[in-house]
C-alpha positions as CSV (number, residue, x, y, z in Angstrom):
1,M,-153.6,-52.5,144.0
2,P,-153.7,-54.8,141.0
3,K,-150.9,-57.4,141.1
4,T,-150.0,-56.8,137.6
5,Q,-148.7,-53.3,138.3
6,I,-146.2,-54.4,140.9
7,F,-145.1,-57.4,138.7
8,H,-144.6,-55.0,135.8
9,S,-142.5,-52.7,137.9
10,L,-140.5,-55.7,139.3
11,Q,-140.0,-57.0,135.7
12,E,-138.8,-53.6,134.5
13,A,-136.4,-53.2,137.4
14,C,-135.0,-56.7,136.9
15,E,-134.5,-56.1,133.2
16,F,-132.7,-52.8,133.9
17,A,-130.4,-54.3,136.5
18,N,-129.7,-57.4,134.4
19,V,-131.2,-59.7,137.1
20,V,-133.2,-62.8,136.4
21,E,-136.8,-62.4,137.5
22,P,-137.8,-64.6,140.4
23,K,-140.1,-67.6,139.6
24,H,-141.9,-67.1,143.0
25,I,-142.8,-63.8,144.4
26,I,-142.8,-63.4,148.2
27,F,-143.8,-60.1,149.7
28,D,-142.1,-60.6,153.1
29,G,-139.7,-57.6,153.3
30,K,-136.6,-59.9,153.2
31,Y,-133.8,-60.1,150.6
32,H,-134.0,-63.2,148.4
33,P,-131.2,-64.4,146.2
34,A,-131.5,-64.0,142.4
35,D,-129.2,-64.7,139.4
36,I,-127.6,-62.3,137.0
37,H,-128.3,-62.8,133.3
38,G,-125.2,-64.3,131.5
39,D,-123.0,-64.5,134.6
40,P,-121.0,-67.7,134.2
41,N,-119.0,-67.1,137.5
42,G,-121.7,-67.7,140.2
43,A,-125.3,-68.1,141.2
44,N,-127.5,-66.0,143.5
45,D,-125.2,-63.0,143.1
46,A,-128.1,-60.5,143.1
47,R,-130.9,-59.8,145.7
48,I,-134.6,-58.9,145.4
49,L,-136.6,-57.5,148.3
50,L,-140.3,-57.0,148.0
51,F,-142.1,-54.8,150.6
52,K,-144.8,-56.5,152.7
53,D,-147.4,-53.9,151.8
54,K,-146.8,-54.8,148.0
55,S,-146.0,-51.1,147.2
56,G,-142.6,-51.9,145.7
57,G,-139.2,-53.3,146.4
58,I,-135.5,-53.3,145.7
59,V,-133.5,-55.1,143.1
60,W,-129.8,-55.3,143.9
61,N,-127.0,-56.4,141.4
62,W,-123.7,-55.6,143.1
63,K,-121.8,-57.0,140.1
64,A,-123.2,-54.4,137.7
65,E,-120.6,-52.3,136.0
66,E,-122.7,-49.1,135.9
67,E,-123.6,-47.6,139.2
68,K,-127.1,-46.8,138.0
69,Q,-127.7,-50.6,137.6
70,K,-126.5,-51.7,141.1
71,T,-129.5,-50.8,143.3
72,L,-132.9,-50.0,142.0
73,F,-136.0,-49.0,144.0
74,F,-139.3,-49.7,142.2
75,F,-142.9,-49.0,143.1
76,S,-146.2,-49.9,141.8
77,E,-147.2,-47.4,139.2
78,N,-150.2,-46.4,141.3
79,Y,-148.3,-46.1,144.6
80,S,-148.8,-42.6,145.8
81,R,-147.8,-40.4,148.8
82,K,-150.1,-37.5,149.6
83,G,-152.0,-38.0,146.3
84,I,-149.0,-37.6,144.1
85,K,-149.1,-40.2,141.4
86,R,-145.6,-41.8,140.9
87,T,-144.4,-42.2,137.4
88,P,-143.2,-45.6,136.0
89,L,-139.9,-47.1,137.1
90,L,-137.5,-45.9,134.6
91,N,-138.5,-42.3,134.9
92,Q,-138.7,-40.7,138.4
93,T,-139.3,-43.7,140.7
94,T,-136.0,-45.2,139.9
95,Q,-133.5,-44.2,142.6
96,Q,-129.8,-44.9,142.3
97,I,-127.7,-45.3,145.4
98,N,-124.2,-46.6,145.8
99,I,-123.2,-49.7,147.8
100,K,-122.0,-47.8,150.9
101,N,-125.6,-46.5,151.4
102,I,-127.2,-50.0,151.4
103,K,-127.1,-50.4,155.1
104,A,-128.8,-47.0,155.7
105,Q,-131.5,-48.0,153.2
106,E,-132.1,-51.4,154.8
107,L,-132.3,-49.7,158.2
108,C,-135.0,-47.4,156.9
109,F,-137.0,-50.3,155.5
110,L,-136.6,-52.2,158.7
111,L,-138.0,-49.3,160.7
112,W,-140.9,-49.0,158.2
113,E,-141.6,-52.7,158.4
114,H,-141.8,-52.7,162.2
115,A,-143.9,-49.6,162.4
116,V,-147.8,-49.6,162.5
117,F,-150.1,-47.2,160.8
118,A,-150.4,-44.0,162.8
119,K,-153.5,-43.5,164.9
120,N,-155.4,-40.3,165.3
121,D,-154.7,-40.3,169.1
122,H,-150.9,-39.6,168.5
123,P,-150.0,-36.4,170.6
124,Y,-148.5,-34.6,167.6
125,L,-151.5,-35.2,165.4
126,I,-153.9,-34.0,168.2
127,K,-151.7,-30.9,168.7
128,K,-151.7,-30.1,165.0
129,K,-155.4,-31.0,164.7
130,I,-154.8,-33.3,161.8
131,E,-155.8,-36.9,161.1
132,A,-153.4,-39.8,160.3
133,Q,-152.9,-40.4,156.7
134,G,-152.3,-43.8,155.0
135,D,-148.5,-43.1,154.4
136,L,-147.9,-42.1,158.1
137,K,-146.7,-44.8,160.5
138,E,-145.6,-44.8,164.1
139,L,-143.1,-46.7,166.2
140,S,-142.6,-47.0,169.9
141,I,-139.3,-45.4,171.2
142,D,-138.3,-48.8,172.7
143,T,-138.6,-50.5,169.3
144,L,-136.7,-47.7,167.6
145,I,-133.9,-48.0,170.1
146,N,-133.7,-51.7,169.7
147,I,-133.4,-51.4,165.9
148,I,-131.0,-48.5,165.6
149,G,-129.0,-49.3,168.8
150,Y,-129.2,-45.9,170.5
151,C,-131.7,-43.3,171.9
152,P,-132.2,-40.4,169.4
153,K,-132.5,-36.9,170.8
154,S,-134.3,-33.7,169.9
155,S,-132.9,-30.4,171.2
156,G,-130.5,-32.4,173.4
157,K,-133.3,-34.4,175.1
158,P,-134.0,-38.1,174.5
159,L,-137.1,-38.7,172.4
160,R,-139.9,-40.6,174.1
161,G,-143.3,-42.1,173.3
162,R,-144.5,-42.9,169.9
163,I,-142.3,-41.7,166.9
164,L,-144.0,-40.7,163.6
165,L,-142.5,-42.1,160.4
166,G,-143.4,-40.8,156.9
167,F,-142.4,-42.4,153.5
């Protein structure tokens, strides 16, 4: 993926959220402090997270007056899932969420960051006679339990083995 595409999407998200663009870009999956344009009452009052795989990130301005400016997800213009090309940020790839959903979103991205790309030997993929695709990852049940704090169940029975994740 050309770097300019993700930088353009980041620039667009920062502009929309009224957040100062970072001088240094770090694709480490962690939140980094950022400033808000024209805010005289503080510094580092916004956050920017860039996904490790360089497919996109999150710009968060919790001081924004409009809900749609508080949390923005952005993606590289050529980032795709199952061959569907995403549109530029301010059209369909911008997702608005409210502050109480931030923890759930962070948990999802934490799971995604700890997962590895799925292998063709996964029991479900073998059963369905399909190959792993680039947007499919897997996570061991032990890692999942450590991250979410409980053992998920399906049909009343605890999950076990390798859990598939799709984005």
